C-alpha positions as CSV (number, residue, x, y, z in Angstrom):
1,M,183.6,118.7,154.8
2,N,185.6,121.8,155.9
3,K,188.7,122.9,154.0
4,V,191.2,121.2,156.4
5,Q,189.2,117.9,156.0
6,E,189.3,118.3,152.3
7,K,193.1,118.8,152.4
8,L,193.4,115.7,154.6
9,D,191.2,113.7,152.2
10,K,193.5,114.6,149.3
11,K,196.5,113.3,151.2
12,I,195.0,109.9,151.8
13,R,195.8,107.4,149.0
14,T,192.9,105.1,148.0
15,I,193.9,101.6,146.7
16,Q,191.3,99.4,144.9
17,D,191.1,95.7,145.8
18,F,193.5,95.7,148.8
19,P,194.0,93.5,150.8
20,V,191.4,91.5,148.9
21,E,189.2,92.1,145.8
22,G,186.3,94.4,146.4
23,V,188.0,96.4,149.2
24,L,188.7,100.1,148.8
25,F,191.7,100.6,151.1
26,R,192.3,104.1,152.7
27,D,196.1,104.3,153.0
28,I,197.2,106.9,155.6
29,T,200.9,106.5,154.9
30,T,200.8,109.3,152.4
31,L,199.2,111.5,155.0
32,L,201.7,110.6,157.7
33,K,204.7,111.4,155.6
34,D,203.4,114.9,154.9
35,A,204.4,117.2,157.8
36,E,201.4,119.5,157.3
37,G,199.0,116.7,156.8
38,L,200.1,114.9,160.0
39,H,199.9,118.2,161.9
40,D,196.4,118.9,160.6
41,A,195.2,115.3,161.3
42,V,196.3,115.6,165.0
43,D,194.9,119.1,165.3
44,Q,191.5,117.9,163.8
45,M,191.3,115.0,166.2
46,Q,192.2,117.4,169.1
47,H,189.4,119.7,168.0
48,L,186.9,116.8,168.2
49,I,188.0,116.1,171.8
50,G,187.5,119.8,172.7
51,E,186.8,120.3,176.4
52,K,186.0,116.6,177.1
53,K,186.9,115.7,180.7
54,F,189.0,112.6,181.0
55,D,192.1,111.2,182.7
56,L,194.0,109.1,180.1
57,V,194.3,108.7,176.3
58,V,194.3,105.0,175.3
59,G,195.6,103.9,171.9
60,P,195.8,100.5,170.3
61,E,198.8,99.0,168.5
62,S,200.0,100.4,166.2
63,R,198.3,103.3,164.5
64,G,196.5,104.3,167.7
65,F,200.0,105.0,169.0
66,I,200.6,107.4,166.1
67,F,197.6,109.6,166.9
68,G,197.2,108.9,170.6
69,M,200.7,110.0,171.7
70,P,200.7,113.5,170.3
71,L,197.2,114.0,171.6
72,A,198.2,112.9,175.1
73,Y,201.2,115.1,175.0
74,N,199.3,118.2,173.7
75,L,196.5,117.7,176.3
76,R,199.0,116.8,179.2
77,K,197.4,113.4,179.8
78,G,199.0,110.0,180.3
79,F,199.0,107.5,177.5
80,V,198.0,103.8,177.9
81,L,198.9,101.1,175.3
82,I,196.6,98.4,174.2
83,R,198.7,95.7,172.5
84,K,198.3,92.4,170.7
85,Q,198.4,89.3,172.9
86,G,201.7,88.4,174.3
87,K,203.5,91.8,173.8
88,L,203.1,93.3,177.4
89,P,205.6,92.2,180.1
90,A,203.5,92.5,183.3
91,A,200.2,91.1,184.4
92,V,197.4,91.9,181.9
93,Y,193.7,91.9,181.3
94,S,192.9,90.2,178.0
95,R,189.9,90.3,175.7
96,E,189.3,88.0,172.7
97,Y,187.3,89.2,169.8
98,A,186.1,87.9,166.4
99,L,187.8,88.6,163.1
100,E,186.5,87.8,159.7
101,Y,188.4,84.5,159.8
102,G,189.1,83.5,163.4
103,T,189.8,85.4,166.5
104,A,192.4,87.7,168.0
105,A,193.1,89.1,171.5
106,I,194.2,92.4,172.9
107,E,195.7,93.2,176.2
108,I,196.3,96.0,178.7
109,H,198.5,96.0,181.8
110,Q,196.4,95.5,184.9
111,D,198.0,98.6,186.5
112,A,197.4,100.8,183.4
113,V,194.1,102.3,184.6
114,Q,192.6,102.8,188.0
115,R,189.0,101.9,188.7
116,G,186.8,104.8,187.8
117,Q,189.3,106.7,185.6
118,K,187.7,108.3,182.6
119,V,189.5,107.4,179.3
120,I,189.2,108.2,175.6
121,I,190.2,105.8,172.9
122,V,192.1,107.2,169.9
123,D,192.7,105.2,166.7
124,D,193.1,105.7,163.0
125,L,190.1,103.8,161.6
126,L,186.6,102.7,162.6
127,A,185.5,100.0,160.2
128,T,183.3,97.1,161.5
129,G,183.7,98.1,165.1
130,G,184.9,94.7,166.3
131,T,188.3,96.0,167.6
132,A,186.8,99.2,169.0
133,K,184.2,97.2,170.9
134,A,186.8,94.8,172.2
135,M,188.9,97.8,173.5
136,V,185.8,99.3,175.2
137,D,185.1,95.9,176.9
138,L,188.8,95.5,177.9
139,L,188.9,98.9,179.5
140,E,185.7,98.4,181.3
141,D,187.0,95.0,182.5
142,A,190.0,97.0,183.9
143,G,187.6,99.4,185.7
144,A,187.9,102.4,183.4
145,E,185.0,104.5,182.1
146,V,185.2,105.1,178.3
147,V,183.9,108.6,177.7
148,G,184.6,108.8,174.0
149,L,186.2,107.2,170.9
150,Y,188.0,109.3,168.4
151,F,189.0,108.2,164.9
152,L,190.8,109.8,162.0
153,I,188.6,107.8,159.5
154,E,185.2,106.1,159.7
155,L,184.0,103.8,157.0
156,K,180.3,104.4,157.5
157,D,179.0,101.6,155.3
158,L,180.6,99.0,157.5
159,G,178.5,100.0,160.5
160,G,181.1,100.1,163.2
161,R,179.4,102.9,165.0
162,N,176.4,100.5,165.6
163,K,178.6,98.2,167.8
164,L,179.5,101.2,169.9
165,D,175.9,102.2,170.7
166,G,175.8,104.2,173.9
167,Y,179.3,105.6,173.5
168,P,180.2,108.9,172.0
169,V,182.0,108.3,168.7
170,Y,183.8,111.0,166.6
171,S,185.6,110.9,163.3
172,V,187.5,113.5,161.3
173,L,186.7,111.9,157.9
174,Q,183.9,109.7,156.9
175,Y,183.8,107.5,153.8
């Protein structure tokens, strides 16, 4: 861990047994409210992106918006929203995926990406990988090529990276 990553780690609050017993929750709200911490987090994610060639930044509701928008702005790229089912007003592509207890669905406007466009996905957390894989599948359904996934935090023990085999996955902090 470099010095900036150590600073970021210290600004993330850890909460035992939330949302259920046995879970160690990494709360980024304490990082987000700190101007220097937020700036460092975005800079570290941008450093991971480096010279990657792509057309659009894609971020899921809601924390993917927090990190995806400043990265898109800094890199002079467009930003595409992935939202929960029923939140987008025009024609959409939809993808259902499994949750621990049930299913959920995410959507993207049908005109959000053009066939063959290269995209990166930006989000705050990679845990089990279910949501990230659903985003990849959704974007590929829409005709995009996912060339990288970028996360502030990766919970390594949950194995999310395994569901994304074949895709470049990057994270600033690993727990």
